C-alpha positions as CSV (number, residue, x, y, z in Angstrom):
1,M,12.9,9.7,-13.0
2,T,14.5,6.3,-13.8
3,I,17.0,4.3,-12.1
4,D,19.1,0.9,-13.0
5,N,17.3,-1.8,-11.0
6,K,20.1,-4.0,-11.3
7,S,23.0,-1.6,-9.9
8,V,20.6,-0.8,-6.7
9,R,19.6,-3.2,-4.0
10,L,17.6,-2.3,-0.8
11,P,19.8,-2.9,2.1
12,E,19.8,-5.8,4.1
13,E,19.5,-4.1,7.3
14,F,16.0,-2.8,5.8
15,L,14.8,-6.4,4.4
16,S,15.8,-7.9,7.6
17,R,13.2,-5.4,9.6
18,I,10.5,-6.4,6.8
19,R,11.1,-9.9,7.2
20,A,10.9,-9.7,11.4
21,L,7.6,-8.5,11.0
22,E,6.1,-12.1,9.6
23,P,6.3,-13.8,12.9
24,K,4.8,-11.0,15.2
25,Y,1.9,-10.6,12.5
26,L,1.2,-14.3,12.1
27,S,1.2,-14.9,16.1
28,S,-2.3,-14.0,15.6
29,D,-5.5,-15.3,13.9
30,D,-6.8,-11.9,13.9
31,P,-7.0,-10.4,10.1
32,L,-6.2,-7.1,11.4
33,L,-3.4,-8.1,13.9
34,Q,-2.2,-10.1,10.7
35,S,-2.1,-6.4,8.7
36,G,-0.1,-5.1,11.4
37,Y,-2.7,-3.2,12.7
38,D,-4.5,-3.2,16.5
39,G,-6.8,-0.1,16.4
40,G,-10.3,-2.5,15.8
41,A,-12.4,-2.6,12.9
42,E,-14.1,0.8,13.0
43,R,-10.9,3.0,13.0
44,W,-9.5,0.5,10.5
45,K,-12.1,1.8,7.9
46,Q,-11.6,5.1,9.1
47,E,-8.1,5.4,8.7
48,R,-7.8,3.2,5.7
49,G,-11.5,3.9,3.7
50,P,-9.9,7.1,2.2
51,I,-7.8,5.0,-0.5
52,V,-11.0,4.2,-2.0
53,E,-11.3,7.9,-2.8
54,A,-8.7,7.6,-5.3
55,I,-10.5,4.7,-7.4
56,D,-13.1,6.0,-10.3
57,R,-13.7,2.8,-12.4
58,D,-13.4,-1.0,-12.3
59,G,-10.1,-2.3,-12.9
60,T,-7.2,-4.0,-11.5
61,F,-5.9,-3.0,-8.0
62,M,-2.4,-3.8,-7.2
63,N,-1.4,-3.8,-3.3
64,V,2.4,-3.5,-2.7
65,G,3.5,-4.8,0.6
66,C,0.0,-6.8,0.9
67,A,0.6,-8.4,4.0
68,N,-2.0,-11.1,4.1
69,G,-4.5,-9.7,1.8
70,Y,-7.0,-8.0,4.3
71,L,-6.5,-4.6,3.0
72,L,-7.1,-6.0,-0.3
73,E,-10.3,-7.4,0.8
74,S,-11.4,-4.4,2.4
75,I,-10.6,-2.1,-0.6
76,C,-12.4,-4.2,-3.0
77,A,-15.6,-4.4,-0.9
78,W,-15.5,-0.9,0.2
79,A,-15.1,0.2,-3.5
80,T,-18.1,-2.2,-4.4
81,L,-20.4,-0.8,-1.6
82,Q,-19.4,2.8,-1.9
83,K,-18.9,3.4,-5.5
84,R,-20.3,0.2,-7.1
85,W,-16.5,-0.6,-8.7
86,H,-15.3,-4.1,-9.1
87,L,-11.4,-4.4,-8.4
88,V,-9.4,-7.6,-9.2
89,P,-6.9,-7.7,-6.5
90,Y,-3.1,-8.3,-6.9
91,G,-0.7,-8.5,-4.1
92,V,2.9,-8.6,-3.6
93,D,4.9,-8.7,-0.4
94,L,8.4,-10.3,0.9
95,N,6.9,-12.2,3.5
96,P,6.1,-15.8,2.1
97,G,4.1,-16.6,5.2
98,L,1.8,-13.5,4.9
99,I,1.6,-14.6,0.8
100,V,0.3,-17.7,2.0
101,E,-2.3,-16.0,4.0
102,A,-3.2,-13.9,1.2
103,M,-3.5,-16.7,-1.4
104,Q,-5.9,-18.7,1.0
105,R,-7.9,-15.7,1.7
106,W,-8.1,-14.9,-2.2
107,S,-7.9,-18.6,-3.2
108,G,-9.6,-17.9,-6.7
109,V,-7.1,-15.9,-7.6
110,A,-4.1,-17.1,-5.9
111,D,-2.2,-16.7,-8.9
112,H,-2.5,-12.9,-8.3
113,F,-0.1,-13.3,-5.6
114,W,3.8,-13.2,-5.7
115,V,6.5,-13.1,-2.8
116,A,9.4,-10.1,-3.8
117,D,10.6,-7.0,-2.0
118,A,9.0,-3.9,-3.2
119,W,12.1,-2.6,-5.3
120,E,13.0,-5.7,-6.9
121,F,9.7,-7.4,-8.1
122,A,9.2,-7.2,-12.3
123,A,5.4,-7.2,-12.2
124,P,4.2,-9.4,-15.5
125,L,1.8,-6.9,-15.9
126,K,0.5,-3.0,-14.9
127,F,-2.4,-2.3,-13.3
128,D,-5.4,0.3,-13.2
129,F,-4.7,1.2,-9.4
130,V,-1.4,0.5,-7.5
131,Y,-1.2,1.4,-3.7
132,S,2.1,1.2,-1.7
133,T,3.0,3.2,1.7
134,V,5.9,5.4,1.6
135,D,8.0,3.1,3.9
136,C,8.1,-0.1,1.3
137,V,11.6,1.7,0.7
138,P,14.1,3.5,2.6
139,G,13.5,7.5,2.3
140,D,16.3,8.3,0.2
141,L,15.0,6.0,-2.6
142,L,11.5,7.1,-2.3
143,A,11.7,9.2,-5.2
144,A,13.0,6.7,-7.5
145,Y,10.5,4.2,-6.0
146,V,7.9,6.1,-7.0
147,A,8.7,6.8,-10.7
148,R,9.6,3.3,-10.9
149,L,6.0,2.0,-9.5
150,L,4.5,4.8,-12.1
151,D,6.8,3.6,-15.0
152,R,6.7,-0.3,-14.5
153,Y,3.3,-0.8,-12.8
154,V,0.7,1.5,-13.6
155,K,-0.9,1.1,-16.9
156,P,-1.1,4.2,-19.2
157,G,-4.2,6.2,-17.5
158,G,-4.2,4.6,-14.2
159,R,-3.5,5.8,-10.9
160,L,-0.9,5.5,-7.9
161,I,-2.1,5.7,-4.6
162,M,0.7,6.4,-2.3
163,G,0.2,6.3,1.5
164,H,1.7,7.0,5.1
165,Y,0.2,5.8,8.8
166,G,1.0,7.6,11.8
167,S,0.0,6.5,15.1
168,K,-2.8,7.3,17.2
169,A,-1.5,5.5,20.5
170,K,2.3,7.0,20.4
171,R,0.8,10.4,19.0
172,V,2.7,10.0,15.5
173,S,1.6,11.9,13.1
174,P,1.6,10.8,9.4
175,M,3.9,12.1,6.6
176,N,2.3,14.6,4.4
177,V,2.1,12.5,1.5
178,S,1.0,15.1,-0.9
179,D,3.7,17.6,-0.1
180,V,6.4,15.3,-0.3
181,L,5.3,14.1,-3.6
182,D,5.1,17.4,-4.9
183,D,8.6,18.2,-3.6
184,F,10.0,15.4,-5.8
185,G,8.7,17.1,-8.8
186,F,5.3,14.8,-9.5
187,A,2.0,16.2,-10.2
188,V,-0.3,15.6,-7.5
189,A,-4.1,14.8,-8.6
190,G,-5.7,14.5,-5.4
191,A,-4.5,14.1,-1.5
192,M,-7.1,12.1,1.3
193,Q,-6.6,11.3,5.2
194,G,-8.3,9.4,7.5
195,G,-8.9,9.0,11.2
196,E,-8.1,11.3,13.8
197,M,-5.2,11.8,16.3
198,R,-6.1,12.5,20.0
199,D,-6.7,16.4,21.1
200,D,-7.7,16.9,17.2
201,Q,-4.0,16.8,16.0
202,G,-4.6,16.3,13.1
203,P,-5.4,12.6,11.0
204,V,-3.9,9.5,11.7
205,T,-3.3,8.8,7.8
206,R,-2.5,10.7,4.7
207,F,-2.8,9.2,1.1
208,A,-2.1,11.2,-2.6
209,W,-2.5,9.7,-5.7
210,L,-0.6,10.5,-9.3
211,A,-2.2,10.1,-12.7
212,N,-0.1,8.2,-14.9
């Protein structure tokens, strides 16, 4: 699946909602709150840690919609501790203030971070692993977005990891990412889930990965 990047733009209303996250995130010095997460460190690992299951070697890791770079920091640390894999971090986010935070967090590789929206960004290289949530674009562009990430971001032999977060506090279940990708016609290579909703009502997060 291909789509002409010059003829399609993300709606301004959608981009405005993403831009509105920056002052909210940066109103705190807590790296979790700056990542849009208020469930605490233990749940953070339970709900985001399954991403590491898709990592099978050393390599470059691009986080699309990386916010302040703390998720990248967590994933890199978990990959090393749990699997002894070394990841080189990269990130892109629409909000410049959050990218400043990410560059400060990763000062040794600050040039690995860019300000751009997920749809328009022209990655200067391809990566071994790419992670994005499904809500980086409107739902009607999701299939084309996944195809674009595979085509333009992921190295041959690399992996694209897609995720969606529910809300334990609001009792909102995550999208079944694996089923959605399968319905789009992508060959899902693996699926993971994390956390637990109240009253055992399923996971809080879901992830699936595709091989390129």
